[in-house]
N, C-alpha and C positions, 0 to 999 in steps of 0.2 A: 504494500500499500504506499502511496506517495506520502512523504512526510509533510505535515502542515507547516506552512510558513507562519511565523509569529505575526499576530495581528497587532499592529502598532499604528501610530499616527499616519504612516504613509498610506495605509489602506482607506483612510478617510479623505484623502486628497482627491482632487478632481482627475488625477491621472489614472486612477484604478477603473477597470472596465465597469464594474457594478455602478459606480458613481456616474460614469458617462452614460450608461443605459438609463439610469433614473433621471438624469438631466435631459436626455433625449425624449423620454416619456413626457415629461412636463412640457417641453417645448412643442412636441407634436400635438399634445392636447390643446395648447393655447392656439396653435395655427388652426387646428380643426374648429375650435370655438369661433375664431374670427372668419374663416373662409368657408365653413360648412363641411359637412361629413363626407362629401362625394369625392374629395381629393385623396385623403390619407386613409380613411376608414375602409375596411374590406366590405364591398358590396358585390356579392356574386353576380348580380345582373350586369353590373358595369364590366366585370372581369370577363364575362362570357360574350358580351355584345360589343363592348368597346375596346377590349384589350388592355385594361388598366392593370397590368400584371404587377406593377410596383406596389399595389395595395397588399400583396401577399407578404410583404415585408413591412411596409410602412404602418400597417394597422397595429403592429406591436407597440407602437409608441403613442397610442391614442387611448384615452379613458373616456368613458361616457358621461361622467359626472365628477363633481369636485372631490367627493369622498374616494372615488376610484383613482383620481390623480394622486391624492395624498398618500393613501394607504398602498396603492400600487408602487409608487416611487419608494416608499419606506421598505416594502418587502424586497423589491429588487435590490435596493441599496444595502440593507442590513443582512439579509440572508444571502444575497448574492456576494457580499464581501466575504462571508464565512466560506462559501463554496469556492470562491476565487483564491482564498488563502490555501485551500486544500488541493484544488484541481489546477490552479493556474488560470491566467486569462485566456489563453487560446482554447483550452478544453471547455471552459465555461461558455465562451462565445459560440463554439461549435454545437454544444448541447442545446443552448438557448435557440439558435437558428435552426438547428437540425431537427428540433421537435416542434417549434412554433410555426415555421414556414410550411412544412408538410402538413401541419394541422389546418392551415388556411387552404392549401391545395385540396385536402380531403373535404373540407367544407364546401368548396366551389364545386367539386365533383359530385357531392351529395345533392347540390342544388340543381343538378341536371335532371335526375328523376324526380326530385322533391321540389317542384317549382314554387311552393309557397315560401321557401326561405331566400329566394333570389333577391327580393328587395330589402331584406334585413340588412341593417348596418352593424357590422361585427367589430367590436372594440377589443384590441388585443393586449391591453395592459395587463388584464388578469390572466390571459393566456400565458404571457411571459412570467407573471408572478407565480401562477400555479405550477409551471414547469420547474422554476427555481425552488419553490417550497417543497414540492414532492420529490424532486431530485436530491434536495438537501437531506430530507428525511431518510429516503431509501439508501443514500450513500452511508448513513450511520447504521442502518439495519437494526440489529438488536442492541447496539451500543446506546448508552444513555445520553440524551441531550435535554433540552428544556423547552417548555412552551409557556411563555410569560411567567418564568420563574418556577413552573411546576416540572419536576423531573419526569420525563417520559422517554421511551425508546424512539429511535429514529423511525421505525415502522409506524409507530402510533402517531408520530408527528406527521408523517406522510398521509396517513388516514384522516387526520384532522383537516389537512388541506383538501383532500377528496370530499370530506364531509361538507366543507363550506360550499363547494360547487353543487353537490347534491341537494343541499338545503335550498339553494337558489332555484333549482329545478322544481322542487316541491312547492316553493312559495309562489312561483309564477305559473305553475301547473303547465309548463311547456319546456321541452328539452332543446327545442330548436335554437334559441338565442345562445345556448351554452355549448353548442357543438364544438367550436374551436378549443375550449377549455378541456372538454372530455377527450378530444383527439390528442391534444397536447400531453395530458396526463398519462394516457395509454402509451404514447410514444416514448416518453421518458422513463416510464416503468419498464417497457420492453428493453430499452437501451441498457438500463442498470441491472436488470434480472437476466436478460438473455445475451447481452453482448452487443457491441457496436456492429454496423454493417461491414466494417473492415474485418472484424473477427470471423463473421459469417462468411465473408469472401474467402478468407484463408482456409476455413474449414471446407468450403465447396471445392477449392483447388486441391486440397489434400485428398478428399474423397475421390476426385476426378483422377489424380495421379495413381492412387491405389487401384482404381478400377482398370486403368490402362495396364498397369503391371500384371494384374490378374489375367486379363485378356491375352496379353503377350506370352505369359508363361504357360498357357494351355497346350502349346505345341511341343513343349520340352518333355523329354522322356528320361527316366532314371534307369540306367542299366543295373540290374541286380548283381550281386556278388557271385552268383552262380555262372554268369557268363565268363567265357574264357578270355579274359583281359589281362594284360600285363599289370604287374604290381604298381608300376609308376603311372598308369593310365588314370586320367581324371574321368570317372564314370558319370559325373554329373554334367559333362559338357557334350554329350552325344545326343 
């Protein structure tokens, strides 16, 4: 396991990735408030008909309300800083983008057969926050961490993050507005429990090589000891 870097004042400076993501979230939300949701917010109808593919990424930095901006930025900054100290900036960025952007793609693909969600504006601040929250919890696993000062295991902390999303589904009686969050949580859980796509690619290549070796070895014959061969003959090469 990668050794955690000490969390000191440098992790609270603007140069840390988590702080930059939080600032980008605030800035994107302000721009959306001033210019309207059709530019940065993910709207499947616009992606499918007008090709606004940048929304697959830009929606991450937009919250739908002031509380979403405040708490979304706090989660990204505080929990993201802890993950950045353990994983490093590069891995944190790849996990955030590698789970949140495909979540947007899956949402747009879902809008093809499910036309009712095409006009929905999807705000991705909590998608990014949920990915970081659940990823942080699952990275601890059974090890102890804390939730608002209460000692809990990492798995329990991850379940709390999932519970927040499910509570919203139950409150509004509609799962459609929260599809990106659910997709993002599923993707980060798959990444941490099953391995990254790179690991699966290596496993696939290893299986393919083993299969080729087995196929090529079928034509080989082993000469038994009963055959009249000289003592220095290599009977396995016939």
